[in-house]
KEKE-727088 format. One record per residue (C-alpha): x, y, z; residue in one letter. Coordinates in nm, 4 decimals. Layout:
+----------+----------+----------+------+
|        x |        y |        z | rest |
+----------+----------+----------+------+
|        X |        Y |        Z |    A |
...
+----------+----------+----------+------+
//
This chain:
+----------+----------+----------+------+
|        x |        y |        z | rest |
+----------+----------+----------+------+
|  -4.5463 |   4.1158 |   1.4147 |    M |
|  -4.8165 |   4.2104 |   1.1692 |    S |
|  -5.1076 |   3.9613 |   1.1241 |    T |
|  -5.0122 |   3.6819 |   0.8862 |    P |
|  -5.1143 |   3.6966 |   0.5337 |    Q |
|  -5.1986 |   3.4543 |   0.2828 |    H |
|  -4.9509 |   3.3435 |   0.0650 |    R |
|  -5.1470 |   3.4316 |  -0.2566 |    S |
|  -5.1347 |   3.7820 |  -0.1552 |    T |
|  -4.9093 |   3.9903 |  -0.3822 |    V |
|  -4.7404 |   4.2865 |  -0.2097 |    L |
|  -4.5737 |   4.4315 |  -0.4891 |    F |
|  -4.5268 |   4.3901 |  -0.8744 |    S |
|  -4.3482 |   4.5191 |  -1.1755 |    R |
|  -4.3129 |   4.4240 |  -1.5303 |    T |
|  -3.9859 |   4.3924 |  -1.7399 |    D |
|  -4.0211 |   4.4802 |  -2.0787 |    P |
|  -3.8240 |   4.1529 |  -2.1719 |    R |
|  -3.8833 |   3.9019 |  -1.8729 |    L |
|  -4.2376 |   3.9566 |  -1.7868 |    G |
|  -4.4223 |   3.9955 |  -1.4367 |    Q |
|  -4.2247 |   3.9720 |  -1.1352 |    F |
|  -4.3984 |   4.0143 |  -0.7559 |    A |
|  -4.3425 |   3.9682 |  -0.4374 |    V |
|  -4.5516 |   3.8055 |  -0.1976 |    R |
|  -4.4976 |   3.6537 |   0.2003 |    P |
|  -4.3094 |   3.3646 |   0.2611 |    L |
|  -4.5550 |   3.1119 |   0.3784 |    D |
|  -4.3588 |   2.8149 |   0.5534 |    L |
|  -4.6538 |   2.5673 |   0.5837 |    A |
|  -4.6455 |   2.5483 |   0.1906 |    E |
|  -4.2824 |   2.7171 |   0.1277 |    D |
|  -4.0390 |   2.5183 |   0.3325 |    A |
|  -3.9265 |   2.2422 |   0.1167 |    E |
|  -3.8903 |   2.4699 |  -0.1732 |    L |
|  -3.6924 |   2.7360 |   0.0356 |    L |
|  -3.4657 |   2.4746 |   0.1602 |    H |
|  -3.3927 |   2.3228 |  -0.1871 |    S |
|  -3.2811 |   2.7094 |  -0.2740 |    W |
|  -3.0848 |   2.7720 |   0.0267 |    V |
|  -2.9066 |   2.4257 |   0.0814 |    T |
|  -2.8406 |   2.4167 |  -0.3021 |    H |
|  -2.4529 |   2.3800 |  -0.3805 |    P |
|  -2.5002 |   2.6928 |  -0.6143 |    K |
|  -2.5722 |   2.9059 |  -0.2835 |    A |
|  -2.2660 |   2.8491 |  -0.0905 |    P |
|  -2.2856 |   3.1858 |   0.0505 |    F |
|  -2.6043 |   3.1371 |   0.2201 |    W |
|  -2.4230 |   2.8994 |   0.4369 |    M |
|  -2.6879 |   2.6492 |   0.4786 |    M |
|  -2.5489 |   2.3410 |   0.3239 |    Q |
|  -2.6593 |   2.0623 |   0.5034 |    G |
|  -2.9384 |   2.1791 |   0.6919 |    R |
|  -3.2677 |   1.9724 |   0.7016 |    S |
|  -3.6025 |   2.0854 |   0.6080 |    V |
|  -3.6927 |   2.1158 |   0.9839 |    V |
|  -3.3834 |   2.3039 |   1.0409 |    E |
|  -3.4282 |   2.5591 |   0.7642 |    V |
|  -3.7870 |   2.6194 |   0.8407 |    A |
|  -3.7004 |   2.6973 |   1.2164 |    A |
|  -3.4714 |   2.9584 |   1.1039 |    E |
|  -3.6914 |   3.1417 |   0.8712 |    Y |
|  -3.9785 |   3.0911 |   1.1323 |    R |
|  -3.7498 |   3.2993 |   1.3734 |    A |
|  -3.7242 |   3.5847 |   1.1102 |    I |
|  -4.1011 |   3.5786 |   1.0607 |    L |
|  -4.1535 |   3.6099 |   1.4301 |    E |
|  -3.8757 |   3.9053 |   1.4688 |    H |
|  -4.0063 |   4.2450 |   1.5039 |    P |
|  -3.7212 |   4.3831 |   1.2955 |    H |
|  -3.6722 |   4.0922 |   1.0232 |    H |
|  -3.9135 |   3.9839 |   0.7254 |    D |
|  -3.9146 |   3.7020 |   0.4389 |    A |
|  -4.0818 |   3.6859 |   0.0984 |    F |
|  -4.1252 |   3.4772 |  -0.1727 |    I |
|  -4.0367 |   3.6620 |  -0.5431 |    G |
|  -4.2675 |   3.5472 |  -0.8769 |    L |
|  -4.1522 |   3.5348 |  -1.2115 |    A |
|  -4.4693 |   3.4814 |  -1.4397 |    E |
|  -4.6324 |   3.3935 |  -1.1396 |    G |
|  -4.3863 |   3.1065 |  -1.0179 |    Q |
|  -4.1676 |   3.1174 |  -0.7339 |    P |
|  -3.8293 |   3.2253 |  -0.8389 |    A |
|  -3.6301 |   3.4083 |  -0.5336 |    F |
|  -3.6208 |   3.4807 |  -0.2118 |    L |
|  -3.6105 |   3.8269 |  -0.0014 |    V |
|  -3.5225 |   3.9146 |   0.3125 |    E |
|  -3.5722 |   4.2613 |   0.4649 |    R |
|  -3.4364 |   4.3692 |   0.8270 |    Y |
|  -3.3895 |   4.6641 |   1.0183 |    D |
|  -3.0024 |   4.7326 |   1.0283 |    P |
|  -3.0202 |   4.9009 |   1.3700 |    A |
|  -3.1611 |   4.6014 |   1.5259 |    H |
|  -3.0744 |   4.3005 |   1.2993 |    V |
|  -2.7383 |   4.1750 |   1.1187 |    E |
|  -2.5297 |   4.5058 |   1.1564 |    L |
|  -2.6155 |   4.6162 |   1.5171 |    V |
|  -2.2448 |   4.8020 |   1.6342 |    G |
|  -2.0884 |   4.7793 |   1.2904 |    L |
|  -2.1646 |   5.0969 |   1.0914 |    Y |
|  -2.4173 |   5.4055 |   1.2274 |    P |
|  -2.7566 |   5.3379 |   1.0948 |    P |
|  -2.9648 |   5.6394 |   0.9425 |    E |
|  -3.3151 |   5.6861 |   0.9982 |    P |
|  -3.4821 |   5.5385 |   0.6826 |    G |
|  -3.2117 |   5.2415 |   0.6349 |    D |
|  -3.3600 |   4.8807 |   0.5403 |    I |
|  -3.1478 |   4.5766 |   0.5120 |    G |
|  -3.1898 |   4.3364 |   0.2090 |    M |
|  -3.0693 |   3.9724 |   0.1018 |    H |
|  -3.1626 |   3.8157 |  -0.1859 |    F |
|  -3.1683 |   3.4677 |  -0.3252 |    L |
|  -3.2329 |   3.3474 |  -0.7214 |    C |
|  -3.3708 |   2.9898 |  -0.7159 |    A |
|  -3.1144 |   2.7784 |  -0.8523 |    P |
|  -3.1536 |   2.6440 |  -1.2305 |    T |
|  -3.0113 |   2.4514 |  -1.4824 |    D |
|  -3.1335 |   2.6875 |  -1.7725 |    A |
|  -3.0154 |   3.0401 |  -1.6741 |    P |
|  -3.1913 |   3.2926 |  -1.8567 |    V |
|  -2.9577 |   3.6291 |  -1.9706 |    H |
|  -2.9982 |   3.9062 |  -1.7339 |    G |
|  -3.2412 |   3.7502 |  -1.5087 |    F |
|  -3.0537 |   3.8311 |  -1.1801 |    T |
|  -3.0297 |   4.1711 |  -1.2625 |    R |
|  -3.4555 |   4.1750 |  -1.3130 |    V |
|  -3.4633 |   4.0160 |  -0.9799 |    V |
|  -3.2385 |   4.2622 |  -0.7894 |    I |
|  -3.4221 |   4.5350 |  -0.9507 |    T |
|  -3.7668 |   4.4192 |  -0.8333 |    T |
|  -3.6055 |   4.3318 |  -0.4905 |    V |
|  -3.4713 |   4.7378 |  -0.4735 |    M |
|  -3.8353 |   4.8599 |  -0.6486 |    A |
|  -4.0174 |   4.6411 |  -0.3706 |    F |
|  -3.8107 |   4.8044 |  -0.0696 |    L |
|  -3.8216 |   5.1307 |  -0.2102 |    L |
|  -4.1933 |   5.1236 |  -0.2353 |    D |
|  -4.2131 |   5.2011 |   0.1297 |    D |
|  -4.2090 |   5.5605 |   0.1637 |    P |
|  -4.0046 |   5.5506 |   0.4946 |    A |
|  -3.7157 |   5.3720 |   0.3328 |    V |
|  -3.4111 |   5.6187 |   0.2022 |    R |
|  -3.1256 |   5.3842 |   0.1575 |    R |
|  -3.0713 |   5.0266 |   0.1377 |    V |
|  -2.7852 |   4.8430 |   0.3169 |    V |
|  -2.6177 |   4.5426 |   0.2105 |    V |
|  -2.3419 |   4.3230 |   0.3538 |    E |
|  -2.2571 |   4.0430 |   0.1221 |    P |
|  -1.9394 |   3.8181 |   0.1529 |    D |
|  -1.6235 |   4.0038 |   0.0157 |    V |
|  -1.5767 |   3.6926 |  -0.2126 |    R |
|  -1.9001 |   3.6986 |  -0.3623 |    N |
|  -1.7767 |   3.8749 |  -0.6810 |    T |
|  -2.1168 |   3.8101 |  -0.8578 |    A |
|  -2.3133 |   3.9789 |  -0.6027 |    V |
|  -2.0942 |   4.2952 |  -0.5911 |    H |
|  -2.1592 |   4.3670 |  -0.9598 |    A |
|  -2.5291 |   4.2940 |  -0.9626 |    L |
|  -2.5357 |   4.5473 |  -0.6650 |    N |
|  -2.3185 |   4.7833 |  -0.8453 |    A |
|  -2.5416 |   4.7558 |  -1.1451 |    A |
|  -2.8644 |   4.8925 |  -0.9592 |    V |
|  -2.6632 |   5.1777 |  -0.7861 |    G |
|  -2.4602 |   5.0344 |  -0.4652 |    F |
|  -2.1473 |   5.1776 |  -0.3753 |    E |
|  -1.9313 |   5.0098 |  -0.1480 |    P |
|  -1.8203 |   5.1742 |   0.1919 |    V |
|  -1.5235 |   4.8895 |   0.2963 |    G |
|  -1.5086 |   4.5926 |   0.4465 |    P |
|  -1.6506 |   4.4748 |   0.8051 |    I |
|  -1.5949 |   4.1739 |   0.9956 |    S |
|  -1.9132 |   3.9784 |   1.0899 |    K |
|  -1.9117 |   3.6955 |   1.2921 |    P |
|  -1.9631 |   3.4709 |   1.0307 |    E |
|  -1.7724 |   3.6304 |   0.7475 |    K |
|  -1.5776 |   3.9207 |   0.6231 |    E |
|  -1.8716 |   4.1431 |   0.4484 |    A |
|  -1.8449 |   4.4321 |   0.1939 |    L |
|  -2.0718 |   4.6831 |   0.3237 |    L |
|  -2.2627 |   4.8810 |   0.0541 |    S |
|  -2.5383 |   5.1608 |   0.0567 |    F |
|  -2.7874 |   5.2559 |  -0.2309 |    C |
|  -3.0081 |   5.5271 |  -0.1958 |    T |
|  -3.3313 |   5.6359 |  -0.3660 |    R |
|  -3.1459 |   5.8709 |  -0.5870 |    E |
|  -2.8600 |   5.6330 |  -0.7013 |    Q |
|  -3.0967 |   5.3440 |  -0.7718 |    F |
|  -3.2986 |   5.5853 |  -0.9835 |    A |
|  -3.0335 |   5.6793 |  -1.1696 |    A |
|  -2.8866 |   5.3311 |  -1.2285 |    A |
|  -3.2198 |   5.1796 |  -1.3325 |    T |
|  -3.3302 |   5.4676 |  -1.5814 |    R |
|  -3.5531 |   5.2975 |  -1.8717 |    G |
|  -3.6302 |   5.0279 |  -1.6561 |    A |
|  -3.9960 |   4.9032 |  -1.6113 |    A |
|  -4.1888 |   5.0218 |  -1.3019 |    A |
+----------+----------+----------+------+
//
């Protein structure tokens, strides 16, 4: 595992012309556990499958992610405020082992926007664009892999908007998932004109 970084360390940032500054920093469980718990257990996050979990249980889950050599978690910021969660994983070792033939340069991704009672039009699309730009900022990454629940039509539409193409359904222990891929070229074509 890499050396822990202070929670204020910004790993990536970009500016959206309409919604402003977006950034990604390391997840710090000492400071973020309660906030993270409120996001992943919220009724608006049913596909995260953590309803009913305690703060301690959620923290333990994310501690295991942070300590795993092939899995990471990050907090996304919008105008400096925590606003979304990002998970990055190596699909050859986590989540998709034996379910598809991984290629060199594949990286897996999950993201979750913080629940809000005052949604901003286009916010989630800016978030997924930021997440993709963050992942592809690593020159070793050639393709992003996702496996959302087949019933999660809102995320399928968002994925398509940034260039993902579905391959087909796959059976995971916890869900039927829609395996989808997005190459650098597909993302660039889908988001041409978006701020860097």
